[in-house]
VEXTORRO-93538 format. One record per residue (C-alpha): x, y, z; residue in one letter. Coordinates in pm, whole numbers, padded with zeros to 5 digits, always signed. Layout:
<nodes>
XYZA;...
</nodes>
This chain:
<nodes>
+01053-01403+00489M;+01381-01223+00549Y;+01539-01261+00892E;+01788-01016+01040Y;+02154-01102+01072D;+02376-00954+01344A;+02437-00636+01143L;+02065-00577+01077D;+01989-00625+01445Q;+02269-00393+01551K;+02131-00119+01326I;+01782-00118+01479V;+01912-00166+01834D;+02150+00130+01803E;+01884+00345+01639R;+01645+00274+01929A;+01920+00357+02179L;+02007+00684+02003A;+01645+00790+01995F;+01611+00720+02367R;+01876+00985+02429D;+01710+01227+02186Q;+01370+01190+02353V;+01518+01246+02697Q;+01686+01564+02575R;+01357+01683+02426R;+01163+01612+02745L;+01424+01801+02948K;+01396+02100+02716G;+01749+02061+02585E;+01608+02027+02231L;+01342+02256+02086T;+01059+02106+01881E;+01224+02246+01569E;+01550+02068+01657Q;+01370+01749+01757F;+01144+01729+01452R;+01398+01580+01203P;+01514+01333+01467L;+01165+01199+01538R;+01072+01189+01170L;+01375+00967+01102M;+01205+00719+01335N;+00856+00750+01187G;+00715+00970+01464L;+00475+01244+01352Y;+00298+01509+01556L;-00066+01494+01449Q;-00375+01690+01553L;-00423+01527+01891H;-00112+01324+01970A;+00204+01172+01828Y;+00156+00912+01555M;+00409+00634+01499L;+00440+00475+01155R;+00607+00133+01154I;+00762-00017+00841A;+00635-00348+00707I;+00872-00409+00415P;+00684-00527+00105Y;+00387-00597+00333G;+00514-00920+00490T;+00470-00995+00862L;+00553-01293+01079S;+00303-01399+01346V;+00563-01298+01605R;+00570-00947+01463Q;+00191-00924+01437L;+00154-01029+01800R;+00402-00761+01897K;+00196-00503+01706L;-00109-00620+01901A;+00088-00575+02220D;+00195-00226+02111V;-00167-00136+02040A;-00271-00247+02386R;+00027-00114+02580K;+00114+00213+02404Y;-00199+00312+02208D;-00575+00282+02257R;-00607-00083+02166G;-00592-00064+01786Y;-00369+00014+01489G;-00430+00141+01137H;-00292-00041+00831F;-00205+00207+00557T;-00188+00227+00179T;+00192+00189+00198R;+00170-00153+00366Q;+00272+00009+00697N;+00089+00030+01027I;+00025+00351+01223Q;-00052+00406+01589F;-00229+00736+01647N;-00209+00795+02024W;+00157+00759+02118I;+00306+00929+02425K;+00651+01073+02361L;+00794+00956+02692E;+00706+00595+02603Q;+00861+00599+02256M;+01208+00475+02357P;+01063+00164+02521D;+00831+00111+02225L;+01116+00124+01971L;+01323-00113+02184S;+01038-00363+02189E;+00994-00335+01813L;+01366-00399+01764A;+01326-00729+01948E;+01105-00854+01661V;+01305-00695+01376E;+01077-00391+01334M;+01128-00015+01338H;+01005+00319+01203G;+01309+00385+00983I;+01230+00520+00635Q;+00861+00567+00704T;+00904+00945+00700S;+01133+01216+00572G;+01301+01288+00240N;+01439+00941+00194C;+01352+00619+00012I;+01036+00504+00188R;+00912+00155+00272N;+00935-00058-00045V;+00598-00206-00142T;+00508-00510-00351A;+00224-00730-00472D;+00048-00874-00165H;+00018-01208-00348F;+00394-01220-00404A;+00531-01573-00415G;+00191-01742-00457V;+00027-01571-00756A;-00011-01809-01052P;+00060-01528-01300D;+00389-01402-01157E;+00727-01470-01318L;+00916-01458-00988E;+00859-01361-00627D;+00908-00980-00625P;+00987-00976-00254R;+01342-01086-00326V;+01426-00773-00523V;+01219-00566-00280S;+01442-00685+00005E;+01752-00611-00200I;+01628-00256-00259I;+01546-00219+00111R;+01898-00313+00213Q;+02057-00100-00058W;+01853+00209+00031S;+01859+00194+00411T;+02098+00464+00535F;+02243+00505+00186H;+02460+00813+00246P;+02388+00970-00092E;+02011+00931-00064F;+01938+01005+00303S;+01838+01367+00233F;+01670+01370-00106L;+01480+01668-00249P;+01160+01490-00140R;+01029+01154-00023K;+01078+00871-00272F;+00869+00558-00326K;+00939+00222-00492F;+00692-00051-00586A;+00767-00393-00735V;+00548-00645-00915T;+00628-00988-01054G;+00335-01002-01293S;+00187-00829-01598E;-00125-00793-01384N;-00015-00503-01168D;-00141-00537-00811R;+00123-00300-00670A;+00028+00023-00853A;+00382+00045-00991T;+00302+00319-01245Q;+00192+00549-00962W;+00535+00539-00797H;+00856+00738-00823D;+01013+00416-00949I;+00806+00116-01050G;+00976-00215-01122I;+00811-00500-01312Q;+00964-00844-01366L;+00950-00935-01736V;+01106-01173-01988K;+01276-01066-02310N;+01266-01241-02646N;+01539-01479-02531N;+01327-01586-02233N;+01567-01412-01995E;+01427-01262-01677L;+01483-00893-01613G;+01308-00569-01521Y;+01088-00310-01686R;+01155+00029-01525I;+00900+00309-01480Y;+00999+00648-01338V;+00812+00962-01238G;+00471+00844-01124G;+00295+01004-00832G;-00023+01150-00687M;-00066+01469-00485G;-00110+01810-00644R;+00018+01689-00980T;-00101+01335-01050P;+00121+01169-01310V;+00146+00819-01457I;+00510+00708-01466A;+00713+00705-01786S;+00856+00379-01914L;+01229+00449-01942I;+01361+00096-01994R;+01175-00199-02144T;+01430-00455-02028F;+01709-00433-01771L;+01922-00743-01698P;+01862-00870-01346K;+02222-00836-01234D;+02233-00468-01334Q;+01946-00341-01121L;+02126-00160-00840L;+02363+00031-01067S;+02066+00143-01278Y;+01866+00252-00975L;+02174+00434-00848E;+02194+00621-01177A;+01828+00727-01155I;+01868+00843-00797M;+02183+01040-00877R;+02011+01230-01156I;+01720+01308-00923Y;+01946+01405-00635N;+02149+01630-00864R;+01867+01812-01044Y;+01557+01768-00829G;+01409+02097-00706R;+01497+02184-00347R;+01373+02541-00364D;+01003+02451-00394N;+00842+02164-00201I;+00560+02143-00456Y;+00805+02085-00741K;+01049+01858-00561A;+00925+01511-00662R;+01098+01325-00944I;+00777+01335-01149K;+00831+01712-01191I;+01189+01659-01305L;+01085+01393-01559V;+00815+01622-01697R;+01049+01921-01710A;+01320+01735-01898L;+01089+01510-02095G;+01108+01133-02060S;+01351+01095-02353E;+01602+01345-02214E;+01564+01208-01862F;+01628+00858-01993T;+01933+00978-02188R;+02081+01130-01874Q;+02013+00817-01670V;+02174+00594-01933E;+02477+00824-01944E;+02507+00819-01565E;+02462+00442-01566W;+02790+00407-01759V;+02961+00553-01452E;+02764+00373-01179T;+02840+00035-01337R;+03208+00103-01274K;+03156+00135-00898T;+03080-00232-00832G;+02745-00152-00673I;+02566-00439-00847N;+02486-00723-00612L;+02721-01024-00620P;+02543-01344-00722A;+02621-01512-00390E;+02459-01228-00193E;+02151-01240-00416E;+02128-01614-00346Q;+02168-01556+00028R;+01869-01322+00028I;+01668-01546-00206R;+01692-01839+00037K;+01476-01648+00285F;+01193-01660+00030F;+01208-02031-00042T;+00849-02159-00074P;+00713-02337+00232P;+00662-02713+00245S;+00338-02747+00052Y;+00151-03075+00062E;+00057-03262-00253T;-00324-03244-00258L;-00476-03485-00508S;-00840-03362-00488V;-00796-02988-00442P;-01146-02842-00457V;-01401-03108-00365A;-01428-03030+00006T;-01497-02659-00002Y;-01704-02670-00323E;-01949-02906-00153K;-01957-02681+00153T;-02048-02381-00062K;-02370-02550-00172I;-02517-02541+00176G;-02375-02210+00294H;-02466-01907+00084T;-02268-01664+00298A;-01958-01881+00275F;-02001-01917-00101A;-02015-01540-00143R;-01706-01495+00069W;-01519-01747-00144V;-01625-01564-00460D;-01493-01227-00342T;-01222-01291-00083N;-01051-01611-00201V;-00792-01594-00479H;-00601-01840-00701P;-00275-01995-00582H;+00008-02139-00788K;+00001-02465-00590I;-00296-02699-00655P;-00522-02731-00354G;-00417-02400-00197Y;-00567-02052-00204A;-00483-01698-00094A;-00741-01537+00135V;-00805-01165+00178T;-00922-01060+00523L;-01149-00760+00480S;-01069-00477+00720L;-01378-00299+00584K;-01679-00413+00789P;-01997-00222+00710I;-01974+00107+00897G;-01616+00038+01004G;-01296+00237+00961I;-01089+00112+00665P;-00762-00043+00776G;-00827-00043+01151D;-00760-00356+01355A;-00786-00403+01730T;-00522-00581+01936A;-00757-00877+01976E;-00817-00894+01600Q;-00443-00886+01528M;-00388-01168+01774E;-00673-01362+01615G;-00517-01323+01270V;-00178-01430+01407A;-00335-01746+01549D;-00500-01826+01215L;-00178-01762+01022A;+00012-01989+01256E;-00242-02267+01224Q;-00334-02240+00856Y;-00080-02028+00660S;+00279-02112+00756F;+00296-01831+01014G;+00293-01541+00769E;+00057-01248+00707V;+00053-00995+00423R;-00059-00631+00435V;-00214-00492+00115T;-00197-00137-00016H;-00577-00154-00021I;-00577-00166+00362Q;-00665-00533+00400N;-00469-00838+00520L;-00393-01163+00337V;-00327-01521+00442L;-00135-01633+00135A;-00104-02010+00179D;-00433-02166+00290V;-00541-02518+00199K;-00872-02508+00017Q;-00997-02776+00256S;-00941-02528+00543D;-01133-02240+00387L;-01458-02306+00572F;-01279-02316+00909A;-01091-01997+00821I;-01417-01825+00726W;-01581-01927+01053Q;-01290-01796+01256N;-01272-01472+01060L;-01643-01421+01116S;-01582-01435+01489E;-01315-01163+01481I;-01498-00940+01230G;-01275-00987+00925F;-01502-01199+00705A;-01702-00931+00522T;-01747-01062+00167A;-01675-00732-00006N;-01320-00738-00143V;-01308-00530-00460G;-01667-00411-00419L;-01824-00075-00333V;-01770-00098+00042S;-01406-00204+00011D;-01299+00160+00013T;-00960+00312+00075I;-00958+00610+00311A;-00679+00809+00470C;-00714+00913+00838P;-00824+01259+00723G;-00918+01544+00954L;-01001+01306+01239D;-00625+01266+01294Y;-00407+01435+01034C;-00281+01792+01076S;-00248+01828+00697L;-00604+01728+00614A;-00875+01967+00495N;-01171+01733+00544A;-01280+01410+00705R;-01234+01090+00508S;-01336+00819+00753I;-01703+00925+00799P;-01749+00943+00421I;-01618+00589+00384S;-01839+00466+00666Q;-02151+00623+00519R;-02080+00483+00171I;-02050+00132+00313S;-02372+00181+00507E;-02553+00310+00198R;-02445-00001+00006F;-02476-00239+00299E;-02684-00488+00099D;-02430-00737-00036L;-02669-00849-00310D;-02661-00494-00439R;-02282-00480-00414Q;-02249-00802-00615Y;-02482-00663-00879D;-02267-00350-00908V;-01953-00562-00933G;-01589-00445-00915P;-01574-00081-00811L;-01288+00092-00631Q;-01376+00401-00427I;-01079+00588-00282K;-01099+00885-00047I;-00837+01144+00052S;-00875+01419+00309G;-00633+01652+00131C;-00441+01700-00192I;-00151+01486-00067N;-00366+01190-00179A;-00279+00936+00091C;-00615+00778+00008G;-00510+00735-00358H;-00821+00913-00486H;-00655+00986-00822H;-00648+00610-00888A;-01007+00542-00780G;-01275+00434-01026H;-01460+00687-00813I;-01222+00921-00634G;-01323+01157-00356I;-01102+01447-00242L;-01175+01656+00064G;-01106+02028+00022V;-01153+02340+00234D;-01365+02619+00090R;-01379+02917+00325N;-01368+02693+00630G;-01625+02449+00494K;-01553+02086+00408E;-01633+02005+00046L;-01566+01695-00160Y;-01454+01686-00522Q;-01532+01374-00726V;-01321+01218-00999T;-01402+00927-01230L;-01198+00677-01427G;-00882+00643-01224G;-00701+00311-01206A;-00395+00174-01029G;-00346-00148-01223D;-00158-00217-01547E;-00406+00014-01727T;-00317+00300-01491A;-00507+00623-01546S;-00572+00951-01365V;-00929+01016-01254G;-01107+01309-01420K;-01277+01578-01212L;-01650+01587-01290I;-01717+01941-01165G;-01772+02153-00851P;-01751+01990-00511G;-02022+01864-00279F;-02096+01891+00090T;-02057+01592+00320A;-02435+01553+00316D;-02447+01552-00064E;-02152+01333-00159V;-02304+01000-00055I;-02605+01066-00280D;-02362+01160-00557V;-02188+00823-00528V;-02523+00647-00547E;-02620+00847-00858K;-02292+00754-01023L;-02346+00387-00947V;-02706+00396-01073N;-02594+00570-01392T;-02343+00293-01452Y;-02609+00025-01397L;-02829+00190-01660E;-02548+00234-01913L;-02347-00084-01881R;-02329-00350-02146D;-02351-00714-02046S;-02059-00810-01822G;-01911-00460-01829E;-01746-00325-01512T;-01781+00033-01389F;-01437+00129-01521L;-01501-00035-01858E;-01834+00143-01894A;-01681+00478-01799Y;-01401+00435-02051R;-01656+00355-02320R;-01906+00637-02261V;-01689+00904-02098G;-01765+01143-01814V;-02062+01334-01959E;-02348+01089-01883P;-02233+01066-01522F;-02184+01441-01494K;-02528+01515-01635E;-02698+01285-01383R;-02510+01423-01084V;-02564+01792-01161Y;-02914+01765-01313A;-03094+01884-00999S;-02840+02142-00883R;
</nodes>
């Protein structure tokens, strides 16, 4: 993974020092909250319902064990003993005391971490496929270009105060595990007819009040032209993006207003100018960054699967965990392992200090000292020998991260909702907990098969409900929490917006609604058909009829 040079370190050290002065001025009353607000947001510090919340950047979801142990220490020292991994591959701490923030940021800087670009109208934390570098189907490790974008965008003077927040996602595979088409800019590594590697560029995706799938504006961009092309896109957005209306400020609104063809024409015209500026990365600098992502020293394993396959025969629980939580690896004899942060009845994405330290120990012993954060609020050990899988499973069981439910009903996404967030209209966490409890039986979950349930506590869609096979949105109706349900959303390469099935439900009703939807699918499905496939075949009406039949 990338390691800071002297300039990188100076940036985070000086930012921490500057914020120390700003906090002291706020505590003395020399700054009003209105004056202090933009300063704290530049460092990822929000004022939530009950306390300050700090959001820490984890670029493209990659953590060293040193960094993870520091996050555990932060949880214990500055919070209430836990942190919350988010859908943007960040981590949040929900109970921060303002007077302790300067010391906290200084400690984060010691391990090359910060809260920069986790808030505000800037380019946010760049996300990527959590299997980057190890996935058998990828063309190239997307973390390299993600790091290039991070360095290009950090403190970019032209893009520090955009019309609205701006999000990038990068994938190295046709199988999109980074939800690129749901982003302001999505970047996919592809090959052209000459077998040359380049990028496919999507622009204008997003959730919130106006869910939109991104438009494909370039089918192939040469690798060495990326930054000038991104610069052209950002200039068009910065120039014409709406600043008079927060609800119309995202680039998706601009792309829709102009039309994708006209937007593309303007970008291509601007690109002629940006290519003249010399912004494209010199080859030697690209190689310098690439060296940080050199694959680790894998062993040559002649009999890759015999050990753990035999173990599966005598351990049903282990076998199930392998089926759901263990994933293919490009190197024979290795596997990628997803650590489920979704125990039955638990809070999606939460991890205690002790759990973080346990994961750090396992990563150090079994996975070259690296941990990945997924946008589905789980963790990944990307480089595990298959012969070590049983030991990993046993250790994960001890720390509570071995639930065999990845990709199943109880592997929900949920935003913090009204339990923490000042923007929320309804609670998300209790709905997620009750769904997992309703479907606690793993045999039942396996019978249902792949099913993504995503829950947001407000229209801002931090829980990605628009992209859920079943999406749940909390709304406020005359002071009462209600939940709207959508069907058919997807965040992969077949990206689609979920369709609202009808009027909302109370918190007491919505769990039964989910069960009715699942049972309807089980009755309708063809052999081997997933929930999403069945929905796309039969449409919304059979599900709608079942749900509203008794109302």
